[in-house]
C-alpha positions as CSV (number, residue, x, y, z in Angstrom):
1,M,41.8,-7.9,-34.0
2,E,44.1,-10.9,-33.5
3,K,47.3,-9.3,-34.6
4,K,49.6,-7.7,-32.1
5,V,50.1,-4.0,-32.6
6,S,53.1,-1.7,-31.8
7,A,52.7,2.0,-31.9
8,V,55.9,3.8,-33.1
9,L,55.9,7.5,-32.1
10,V,58.5,9.4,-34.0
11,A,59.8,12.2,-31.7
12,A,63.3,12.7,-33.0
13,G,62.8,16.1,-34.7
14,S,65.0,19.1,-33.8
15,S,62.0,21.6,-33.7
16,T,64.2,24.2,-35.6
17,R,61.1,26.0,-37.0
18,M,59.7,26.2,-33.4
19,G,62.8,27.5,-31.6
20,F,62.2,25.1,-28.7
21,D,61.2,21.5,-28.2
22,K,57.5,21.5,-29.2
23,L,57.0,18.1,-27.6
24,S,57.5,19.7,-24.2
25,F,54.8,22.3,-24.8
26,D,52.2,22.3,-22.0
27,L,48.7,21.5,-23.2
28,G,47.2,22.2,-19.7
29,G,48.9,19.9,-17.3
30,E,50.1,17.5,-20.0
31,T,52.9,17.9,-22.6
32,V,52.4,17.3,-26.3
33,V,54.3,14.0,-26.2
34,Q,52.5,12.9,-23.1
35,R,49.2,13.5,-24.8
36,S,50.4,11.5,-27.8
37,I,51.6,8.6,-25.7
38,R,48.3,8.5,-23.8
39,A,46.3,8.3,-27.0
40,F,48.0,5.0,-27.9
41,A,48.2,3.8,-24.3
42,E,44.4,4.1,-24.1
43,C,43.9,2.2,-27.4
44,P,43.0,-1.4,-26.5
45,L,44.5,-2.7,-29.8
46,V,48.0,-1.4,-29.0
47,S,50.2,-3.7,-26.8
48,E,53.5,-1.7,-26.8
49,I,54.8,1.8,-27.6
50,V,58.2,2.6,-29.2
51,L,59.4,6.2,-28.8
52,V,62.0,7.2,-31.4
53,A,64.3,9.8,-29.9
54,G,66.8,12.4,-31.1
55,K,68.8,14.5,-28.7
56,N,65.8,14.5,-26.4
57,R,66.1,10.8,-25.3
58,E,66.4,11.6,-21.6
59,F,63.3,13.9,-21.8
60,L,61.3,11.2,-23.6
61,E,62.2,8.6,-21.0
62,Q,60.9,10.9,-18.3
63,Q,57.7,11.6,-20.2
64,A,57.0,7.9,-20.7
65,A,57.6,6.9,-17.1
66,A,54.0,6.9,-16.2
67,C,52.7,5.1,-19.2
68,T,50.6,2.0,-18.4
69,K,51.8,0.0,-21.3
70,P,55.3,-1.3,-22.1
71,V,57.5,1.5,-23.6
72,Q,60.9,1.4,-25.2
73,V,62.9,4.3,-26.4
74,V,65.2,3.9,-29.4
75,Q,67.5,6.3,-31.2
76,G,66.4,7.9,-34.4
77,G,68.3,8.6,-37.6
78,A,69.4,11.6,-39.7
79,T,66.0,11.8,-41.4
80,R,62.4,11.1,-40.5
81,A,62.4,8.0,-42.8
82,E,65.4,6.6,-41.0
83,S,63.9,7.3,-37.6
84,A,60.6,5.5,-38.6
85,K,62.7,2.6,-39.8
86,N,64.5,2.3,-36.5
87,G,61.3,2.4,-34.6
88,V,59.7,-0.3,-36.8
89,L,62.8,-2.5,-36.4
90,A,62.6,-2.3,-32.6
91,A,58.8,-3.1,-32.6
92,H,57.5,-6.5,-31.8
93,G,54.0,-6.3,-33.2
94,E,52.8,-7.8,-36.4
95,L,51.2,-4.4,-37.2
96,V,52.9,-1.1,-36.6
97,A,51.2,2.3,-36.3
98,V,53.8,5.0,-37.1
99,H,52.7,8.3,-35.7
100,D,54.1,11.8,-35.5
101,A,54.5,12.6,-31.8
102,A,53.7,16.2,-32.6
103,R,50.1,15.2,-33.4
104,P,48.7,15.1,-29.9
105,F,45.0,15.3,-30.7
106,V,44.6,12.0,-32.6
107,S,41.4,10.2,-31.6
108,Q,40.7,6.6,-30.9
109,A,38.4,6.4,-33.9
110,V,41.2,7.5,-36.3
111,I,43.7,5.1,-34.8
112,T,41.3,2.1,-34.9
113,A,40.1,2.7,-38.4
114,A,43.7,2.9,-39.8
115,L,44.8,-0.2,-37.9
116,E,41.8,-2.3,-39.0
117,A,42.4,-1.3,-42.7
118,A,46.1,-2.1,-42.4
119,A,45.3,-5.5,-41.0
120,A,43.1,-6.2,-44.0
121,C,45.3,-4.8,-46.9
122,G,48.8,-4.2,-45.5
123,A,49.0,-0.4,-45.3
124,A,46.6,2.4,-44.4
125,A,46.6,6.0,-43.4
126,P,44.0,8.4,-42.1
127,A,43.2,11.3,-44.4
128,V,40.8,14.3,-44.8
129,P,39.5,15.8,-48.0
130,V,41.5,18.9,-49.1
131,K,39.3,21.9,-48.5
132,D,41.3,24.5,-50.6
133,T,41.7,24.6,-54.4
134,V,45.2,23.4,-55.3
135,K,47.2,24.8,-58.2
136,R,50.1,22.9,-59.9
137,A,53.0,25.2,-60.9
138,V,56.8,25.3,-61.1
139,R,58.8,23.5,-58.5
140,G,59.5,25.6,-55.3
141,D,61.5,25.1,-52.1
142,G,58.4,24.1,-50.0
143,K,58.7,27.3,-48.0
144,T,57.9,30.2,-50.3
145,V,56.3,30.8,-53.6
146,P,59.0,31.4,-56.2
147,E,59.0,34.4,-58.5
148,H,57.1,34.2,-61.8
149,C,55.3,31.2,-60.5
150,M,52.8,30.4,-63.3
151,V,50.0,28.0,-62.9
152,T,50.2,24.9,-65.2
153,D,46.9,23.2,-64.1
154,T,44.3,22.8,-61.4
155,P,43.9,19.2,-60.1
156,D,40.4,18.0,-59.3
157,R,40.0,18.7,-55.6
158,S,37.6,15.8,-55.1
159,T,40.5,13.4,-55.7
160,L,42.9,15.1,-53.3
161,Y,43.3,14.1,-49.6
162,A,45.6,15.4,-46.9
163,V,47.3,12.4,-45.2
164,Q,47.8,12.3,-41.5
165,T,49.2,9.8,-39.0
166,P,49.2,7.1,-37.6
167,Q,50.2,5.4,-40.9
168,C,49.7,1.7,-40.2
169,F,51.4,-1.2,-41.8
170,D,52.0,-4.9,-41.8
171,R,55.5,-5.0,-40.2
172,A,56.8,-7.8,-42.4
173,A,55.6,-6.1,-45.6
174,Y,57.2,-2.8,-44.4
175,L,60.6,-4.4,-43.9
176,A,60.3,-6.2,-47.2
177,A,59.5,-2.9,-49.0
178,L,62.6,-1.3,-47.4
179,D,64.8,-4.1,-48.8
180,E,63.3,-3.7,-52.3
181,L,63.7,0.1,-52.5
182,D,66.7,1.3,-54.4
183,A,68.6,4.5,-53.7
184,E,66.9,6.4,-56.5
185,K,63.4,5.6,-55.3
186,A,64.4,6.2,-51.7
187,R,64.8,9.9,-52.5
188,L,61.1,10.0,-53.5
189,V,59.9,8.8,-50.1
190,T,57.9,11.7,-48.5
191,D,55.9,9.8,-45.9
192,D,55.7,6.2,-44.6
193,C,53.0,5.2,-47.1
194,S,55.3,6.3,-50.0
195,L,57.5,3.3,-49.2
196,F,54.5,1.0,-50.1
197,E,53.5,3.0,-53.1
198,L,57.0,3.0,-54.6
199,T,57.3,-0.7,-54.3
200,G,53.9,-1.4,-55.9
201,R,52.0,-2.2,-52.7
202,P,48.4,-1.0,-52.1
203,V,47.6,1.7,-49.5
204,Q,44.1,2.4,-48.2
205,L,43.0,5.8,-46.9
206,T,40.7,5.9,-43.9
207,Q,38.7,8.7,-42.3
208,G,41.0,11.2,-40.6
209,D,40.1,14.2,-38.4
210,Y,40.7,17.9,-39.1
211,A,41.4,18.2,-35.3
212,N,44.3,15.8,-35.8
213,L,46.7,18.6,-36.5
214,K,50.5,18.5,-36.5
215,I,52.3,21.1,-34.4
216,T,55.1,22.4,-36.6
217,T,55.4,26.1,-36.1
218,R,54.4,28.5,-33.3
219,E,51.2,29.3,-35.2
220,D,50.1,25.7,-34.6
221,L,50.3,25.9,-30.8
222,P,46.9,25.6,-29.2
223,R,47.1,28.8,-27.0
224,A,45.6,32.2,-27.5
225,E,48.9,33.9,-26.6
226,Q,50.6,32.2,-29.5
227,K,47.9,33.1,-32.1
228,E,44.9,35.3,-31.5
229,G,41.7,33.3,-31.9
230,N,43.4,29.9,-31.7
231,D,42.8,29.1,-28.0
232,M,42.4,25.3,-27.8
233,R,41.9,23.3,-24.6
234,I,41.5,19.6,-23.7
235,G,39.1,18.4,-20.9
236,H,38.8,14.9,-19.3
237,G,35.7,13.4,-17.9
238,Y,35.0,10.2,-15.9
239,D,31.8,8.8,-14.5
240,V,30.7,5.4,-13.1
241,H,27.3,4.1,-11.9
242,R,26.2,0.8,-10.4
243,L,23.8,-1.6,-12.2
244,V,20.6,-2.3,-10.3
245,E,17.2,-3.9,-10.9
246,D,14.2,-2.0,-12.0
247,R,16.0,0.7,-14.0
248,K,16.3,1.3,-17.7
249,L,19.9,1.1,-19.1
250,I,20.4,4.4,-21.0
251,L,23.8,5.0,-22.6
252,G,24.4,7.9,-25.0
253,G,20.6,8.4,-25.1
254,V,20.1,4.9,-26.3
255,E,17.9,2.4,-24.3
256,V,20.0,-0.8,-24.3
257,P,18.0,-4.0,-23.7
258,F,19.3,-5.4,-20.4
259,E,17.9,-6.8,-17.1
260,K,19.5,-4.0,-15.1
261,G,19.9,-0.3,-15.4
262,L,22.2,2.3,-13.9
263,L,21.5,3.8,-10.5
264,G,21.4,7.6,-10.4
265,H,19.4,10.8,-9.7
266,S,18.9,11.5,-13.4
267,D,18.6,8.7,-16.1
268,A,22.2,7.8,-15.0
269,D,23.5,8.0,-18.6
270,V,27.2,7.4,-17.6
271,L,28.4,8.1,-21.2
272,A,26.7,11.4,-21.5
273,H,27.8,12.4,-18.0
274,A,31.5,11.7,-18.8
275,V,31.3,13.7,-22.0
276,M,29.6,16.6,-20.3
277,D,32.3,16.7,-17.6
278,A,35.0,16.6,-20.3
279,V,33.4,19.5,-22.2
280,L,32.9,21.6,-19.1
281,G,36.3,20.7,-17.7
282,A,38.0,21.9,-20.9
283,A,36.5,25.3,-20.4
284,A,37.1,25.3,-16.6
285,L,33.4,25.6,-16.0
286,G,33.1,23.0,-13.2
287,D,31.3,19.7,-13.6
288,I,27.7,18.4,-14.1
289,G,27.3,18.3,-10.3
290,K,27.7,22.1,-10.2
291,H,25.2,22.7,-13.0
292,F,22.7,19.9,-12.3
293,P,23.0,19.1,-8.6
294,D,21.6,15.8,-7.4
295,P,19.5,17.4,-4.5
296,D,17.5,19.4,-7.0
297,P,14.2,17.6,-7.7
298,A,14.1,19.3,-11.2
299,Y,16.8,16.8,-12.3
300,A,15.2,13.6,-10.9
301,G,15.0,11.2,-13.9
302,A,16.2,13.9,-16.2
303,D,17.1,13.0,-19.8
304,S,20.9,13.4,-20.0
305,L,20.8,14.4,-23.7
306,Q,18.7,17.4,-22.8
307,L,21.3,18.3,-20.1
308,A,24.0,17.9,-22.8
309,Q,22.1,20.4,-25.0
310,H,22.1,22.8,-22.0
311,V,25.9,22.3,-21.7
312,A,26.3,23.0,-25.4
313,R,24.4,26.3,-25.0
314,I,26.6,27.2,-22.0
315,M,29.7,26.5,-24.1
316,Q,28.4,28.7,-26.9
317,E,27.5,31.5,-24.5
318,K,31.1,31.4,-23.1
319,G,32.5,31.6,-26.6
320,W,33.7,28.0,-27.0
321,K,33.3,25.5,-29.9
322,I,33.4,21.8,-29.2
323,V,35.8,20.4,-31.9
324,N,36.2,16.7,-31.0
325,I,34.9,14.2,-28.5
326,D,36.6,10.8,-27.8
327,S,34.9,8.5,-25.3
328,T,35.1,4.9,-24.0
329,L,32.6,2.8,-22.1
330,L,34.0,0.2,-19.7
331,C,31.8,-2.7,-18.7
332,Q,31.6,-6.5,-18.7
333,K,27.9,-6.7,-19.6
334,P,26.0,-6.1,-21.8
335,K,27.5,-6.1,-25.3
336,L,27.3,-2.6,-26.6
337,A,28.8,-2.6,-30.1
338,P,25.4,-2.7,-32.0
339,Y,24.3,0.5,-30.2
340,I,27.4,2.6,-30.6
341,P,26.4,4.2,-34.0
342,A,23.2,5.5,-32.4
343,M,25.1,6.8,-29.3
344,R,27.4,8.8,-31.6
345,E,24.5,10.3,-33.5
346,N,22.7,11.2,-30.3
347,L,25.8,12.9,-28.7
348,A,26.6,14.7,-31.9
349,A,23.1,16.1,-32.2
350,A,23.0,17.1,-28.5
351,F,26.3,19.0,-28.8
352,G,25.7,20.4,-32.3
353,M,28.6,18.6,-33.9
354,P,29.2,16.4,-37.0
355,V,29.0,12.7,-36.2
356,D,32.5,12.1,-37.5
357,A,33.8,14.4,-34.7
358,V,32.4,12.1,-32.0
359,S,34.0,8.8,-31.1
360,V,32.4,6.2,-28.8
361,K,34.1,2.9,-28.0
362,A,33.4,0.0,-25.6
363,T,35.9,-2.2,-23.9
364,T,36.2,-4.4,-20.8
365,E,38.5,-4.0,-17.8
366,E,38.2,-7.1,-15.7
367,H,40.6,-5.8,-13.0
368,L,38.2,-3.1,-12.1
369,G,36.0,-4.8,-9.5
370,F,33.2,-2.3,-9.7
371,T,32.6,-3.0,-13.4
372,G,33.4,-6.7,-13.3
373,E,30.7,-9.3,-13.6
374,G,28.1,-6.8,-14.7
375,L,28.2,-4.8,-11.4
376,G,28.5,-1.4,-13.0
377,I,29.5,0.7,-16.1
378,A,32.1,3.4,-16.3
379,A,32.9,5.9,-19.0
380,H,36.0,8.0,-19.9
381,A,35.8,11.0,-22.2
382,V,38.2,13.6,-23.7
383,A,37.0,16.8,-25.3
384,L,38.9,19.2,-27.5
385,I,37.4,22.8,-27.6
386,E,38.5,26.0,-29.2
387,K,37.6,29.7,-28.9
388,L,35.0,31.0,-31.4
């Protein structure tokens, strides 16, 4: 993508329904807002991050201090719409990705799809099909069902989608829409995309993720002590192997045509290894070195996808479900884009997951000497798991 992208993270809410600042909640060594910042810092399409603050400005500045990309903190407004506007005004990118900072589990696949669609049509947002039947009835207050609430009709569920963030826009079109919106229509704005809809501009929906939940109330907190049966954890995995002669290059179970392969005791599938470490780490079950030690001849040349299946069985035995996997390959050579769909399918099958819950990306990092000039390949992975 040639357009410069700014991520606008709206973090100006008062958390009145939570009773404390939900953005400071510990997700296991990382706060909610830190996890959201990291999601966009790790996206290669994003060049800067704008944090929109309320009374928590000092806290946000502390949380953003370790970010590897340029970050600015701006003051929000009295409403979410005003806060989003302030963030977009401060952004420098041609495209803006407006995201609720309280959605810490957004994946790279969700971010990328929305940005690419916005670059093409001007506005896009991730969404998921509505699972429940929806009834239309008398107007309520949005909190409780009013008395004598009689059903008027049942919309076709196949046409209904629950919209998430980041909602992505052409910045110039966003600002133009703001200028065109009169006071009467402004009251109808319920999300950022509404601004485009109300001014006659098209909005495209892209594939969202049910794991991309928004933390609004205590019941949304991913901890068992907050809600029985809703224990969620995040794990991180990293692996790197050197490229050598006379080895097959196996990545995500796919044999990639190349003059070199990765050096290792097993098939050295660096992608599968990083994902396994992320999954095991989320459940505090050690790493692949503990479960499949290099000195053991049983694992010499082992198929890493078969090891991944074993890890999946361990997770199930321990009472864990793998919800989402987000991974990135880092290398200079070879080009991996044509093989990524097959990698996703292989990993999804090995871990018993739907393909749309597995993200695989490839990027280059020239400043890493080990992976530069085709010397090696590294992989990062993040896994979200929950108690069965």
